[in-house]
N, C-alpha and C positions, 0 to 999 in steps of 0.2 A: 316290557307289555307292549304291545303294539295293536294299533287299530286297522283293519283290512278294510280294503274296497267294498263298498255296499254295491247295490244292484245297479245305480244310477252310474258308478264309475265303470262298472263292468260296461255298460252301452257305451260311454264315454271314451273309452281307452280299449284297444284290441287286445285280443287274448293273444298267449304266447305263441299259441300254433301258427301265428301270422309271421313270425319272425323265422329267416332262414340266413345262412352264410356267418363268416366271421363278424362282420360288421353289425348284422341284426341280432346274433347271439349276444352280441357286447350290450347293445342297447337293450336287449331281454333282461340282462342281468342288473343294468341300470334303473330301469322300470320297475323290477320286482324291488329295489331297494328303495325306491322311491314311493311305493305303494305302501310301504310299513306304517307310515303315519304314527312314529312313537309318540307316547306321552314326553311332553317336554322338548320335542325336536331332537334333531341329530347331535346329540351332545358327545361331545370330543370322550371317547372311551367307551362308549355305550355299543352294545350290539349293533344298533340300527346304523350309527357309524362306521363302524367297521365293515358292516355289508355294503355299506354305501362307497366307502373307501376301497376295498376290496373289486368291487364291480367296476369302478372307474381304473383302477390299477390295471384291471384285468383286458381293459382294451387293446387290441393288436397296434402295433405301431402304423400299420397301414389303415387303419380304421381311424386312428386320433382325429384327423384333420376333419373327417366328414362328420363324425359324432360331436365334435367340438362346435361346429357351425350350427347343427341343429339345436343344442344345447343353448347357445349364447343367445340365437334368435329368439329361443322360446316357443318355437313351433312345432307342431305334430304332437303326438300325445306324449311322447316322452320329454320334448323341450317345454312343454306345458307343466309338467309335473316339476321338472327342474326349476323352472321360475318360480312356480307359485308354492312349492314346499321347502324350500331352501332359503337362507338368508342372503343378503349379498355377499357377506363374507365367505361364506361357506360355499357358493355358487363360485367364486372367484378362488378359492382353494382347489375344488373341484376342475376347473379349467384350467388351473395351472399345471394339474397333474398331466392333463391333456397336451397343453401347449410344449410341455418339455417331451413327451412321445413325440410330437410333431417335429422338434427340432432333432431329437435324435435319429429320426427316419431319414430328414433331409442331411444328416451327417452321414448316415450309413449310405444313403445313394451317392453323396460326394465323394466318399471313399472307394466306393465301387466304381464310378466313373474315371476316377483317377487311376484305379487299379488296372481299368480296361485299357485306359491310354496308354499306361506303360507297358502292357503285355502287348498291345497294338505296335508299340515304339520298338521294343524288343524285337517282335518278329520281322518290323520292316528292316532293322540293321541286320539281323541275321539274312533277311534274303539279300540284301545290298551286298552282303560280305559273299556270299555265294556266286552273285552276279558278277562281281568284282573278280572273284579268284576264277571263272570260267571266262572273262573277257581278258584278263592278263594272259592265260594261257592260249586263247585265241590271238591277241596280239603278236605273241612270239611266234605262233605259228603263221600268221600274215607276213611278218618279216621274213621268216624262212621262204615262203613261197615266193614272195616277190624276188627273192633272192635267186631262186630257183628258176622264176620265168626269165629273169635276165641274163641268167646264165645260158638258158636255152636260146634265147634271143641272139647272144653274142655268138655260141658255136654253131646256130644256123646260119647265120650272116656270114661267118668263117666257110661254113660247107658250101654254101651257095657259091662264095668267090673262088673256091677250089673247085666248082663244077661236083662236088659230091653230094649228087642228087638224092641219094639214099640217107647219107648224113642229113641232110636238109629237111626231108620229111620225118625222121626220128626226131630231131630236135623241135620242128614246127609242132609235133604232136604232142611233145611234152609241155610246150609253151601253152597249148589249149588247155590240158588239163591243169596246169598251175594255174592260168586265168580262172578256169572255172572253179577250184577250189577257193580261189582268191575271192571270187563273188561270193562264194557259200558263206564264208567267214565274214565278210564285210555284211551281209546280210543278216546274221546271227549277232553280230556286234551292233547293229541297229537296234535288233529286238531288246537287248539289253541297256540300250541308252548309252552306249560307250563308242567310241571312235579310236582306232590307232592312226596316229600321225607321227610318221618319221620313226616308228618302233617305241613310241612313247603312248601309253593308254591314257586317255582323257574321257571324263563324263561329259556327256553332251546331252541337252534338254532335246527330247523328242522331235519337236517341229524345227530346229535347228540343225539335225542330223543330217550329213550329206555323205555320200560315199567317196572314198580316198583311194 
């Protein structure tokens, strides 16, 4: 058997229509349970006690901290009901339910943060491997281009010595092509934060990168 709010209480506390959103809906359920005013109080096993426990248990994890703060401060319509109509022991029990929800939310958020960090690390590792694979191929290409450029210089010098002007122009053109390709490869290696030194690929921090 319950005693419900009289007209004075209806003036002191807002109607349920004033609530909206998950947090407010949870407060509405708690306030409804607190307005029951059962004879003998919220005795364990009673319908009123079950209504109160279900209302508090139904609070979403994301709303638990806010609602816990309002109830423990005893401010606001629901907070005042909570403070005035429940014994300190029962208040502590209900707050304990909310506190566990706050802790559960924190654990979920921490787990999500770690998951995102692990996902980001995995993505970074995958990108690094892709960059390393591309840089390795570029280093091999750069070594070959240097070889072609050196050969063009040697053959061009030999052609010049023999007064083979056609041959000299041909090898000079090959050398310029090789040098242009070398510059392109070095530029791409720089973008990848790598350098190819004496045919060996090295990771180089961007501020320290130089052309070789």
